[in-house]
C-alpha positions in Angstrom: 272.9 54.2 186.9 270.1 54.6 188.9 267.9 53.4 186.5 270.4 50.2 186.5 270.3 49.0 189.5 266.2 49.9 189.9 265.5 47.5 187.0 268.2 44.7 188.0 266.7 44.5 191.5 262.8 43.5 191.0 260.3 44.2 193.9 259.9 47.5 195.9 262.8 49.8 196.3 264.2 51.5 199.3 266.4 54.3 197.2 268.1 57.0 199.4 270.9 59.4 198.6 273.4 60.9 200.6 276.1 64.0 199.8 278.9 62.4 202.0 282.3 63.9 202.7 285.6 62.1 201.7 286.5 61.1 205.0 282.8 59.3 205.6 283.4 56.9 202.7 284.9 53.2 203.7 288.1 52.9 203.4 288.4 50.6 200.7 285.9 53.2 199.0 288.1 56.1 200.0 290.9 54.8 198.8 289.6 54.0 194.9 288.5 57.6 195.1 292.4 58.8 196.0 293.8 56.4 193.2 291.5 57.6 190.3 291.7 61.5 191.2 292.9 62.4 187.7 295.0 64.8 188.9 292.0 66.9 190.5 289.8 67.4 193.3 286.6 65.6 195.4 283.8 68.2 194.5 280.9 66.2 196.1 280.2 62.5 196.9 277.0 61.5 196.2 276.1 57.8 198.0 273.1 56.0 197.1 271.2 52.9 198.6 269.2 50.8 196.8 268.0 48.2 199.0 271.3 46.4 200.2 273.5 47.6 197.5 275.9 50.9 197.4 276.9 52.9 194.6 279.4 56.1 195.4 279.4 58.7 192.6 281.8 61.1 193.3 282.3 64.6 190.9 285.9 65.2 190.5 287.3 69.1 189.7 290.0 69.4 186.9 292.1 71.3 185.9 291.2 73.4 183.0 287.4 74.1 184.1 286.5 70.5 183.3 284.8 68.1 185.0 285.0 63.8 185.8 283.0 61.4 187.8 283.6 58.4 189.0 281.2 55.6 189.4 282.2 53.1 192.5 280.5 50.0 194.1 279.7 49.5 197.7 283.2 47.6 197.7 285.1 49.7 195.7 284.9 48.7 193.1 285.5 51.0 190.0 282.8 50.6 188.2 283.0 53.7 185.6 285.0 57.2 185.1 283.4 59.7 182.7 286.0 62.4 182.1 285.7 65.7 180.1 288.3 66.1 177.6 289.1 68.8 175.0 289.0 67.8 171.5 292.5 68.2 171.1 292.7 65.1 173.5 291.2 63.1 171.2 292.9 59.9 169.8 293.9 60.5 166.3 292.2 57.9 165.1 288.4 59.3 166.7 289.7 62.7 165.8 289.8 62.0 161.8 286.6 60.2 161.7 284.9 62.8 163.6 286.5 65.5 161.0 285.1 63.3 157.9 281.6 63.3 159.9 280.5 66.5 161.3 280.4 69.3 158.0 280.0 73.2 159.2 278.2 74.8 160.9 277.8 71.9 163.0 280.2 72.1 166.1 281.6 70.1 169.2 279.9 70.8 171.8 280.7 68.5 174.8 283.1 65.0 174.7 283.4 63.0 177.7 285.7 60.1 177.6 284.3 56.9 179.3 286.0 54.5 180.5 284.3 51.2 182.0 286.4 48.4 183.0 288.7 47.8 179.9 286.5 49.6 177.5 286.7 53.4 176.4 284.4 55.2 174.5 284.0 58.9 173.4 280.5 60.3 173.6 280.7 63.6 171.3 277.5 66.0 171.2 277.2 67.8 168.1 275.2 70.9 168.2 273.7 72.1 164.7 271.8 75.0 163.6 267.7 74.3 163.5 268.4 70.8 163.9 268.3 68.7 167.8 271.9 68.4 169.1 273.2 64.6 168.3 275.3 62.4 170.4 278.1 60.4 169.0 279.9 57.7 170.1 283.3 56.9 169.1 285.0 53.9 169.7 288.9 54.1 170.5 289.4 52.9 166.9 287.6 55.8 165.4 284.6 53.5 164.4 280.8 55.3 165.2 279.1 52.9 167.6 276.1 55.1 167.8 274.5 58.5 166.3 271.8 59.5 168.8 
């Protein structure tokens, strides 16, 4: 996310990053955070300033030893949610496509549900013996949009 800001804002960059507490956030940012805790608790908030732009990255501890991250603009607009989920929580079309795509001894290492505005994707890291790990990105309908 930081890289996008640097690319979008040509010229010299003045970048500052600080850990802050929830109570130190502007009211509109705090309200968005509180509305999107996903049943968890705030672990850490980073305030990143790039020239005149502000980004908040909020790490949330979820039940079941999972985590989530919220990415908010300085005006409190929620830009992205990244949530760790379990294999059993995948939508049926994604799970069916994944089952057809990977073969043993490959195994699912990590799954992240990534929501940007109204679009949700599932980033699934596959661990395979003797070859580099791969990340598959699935759309909600089970189609694969990326295989890296």
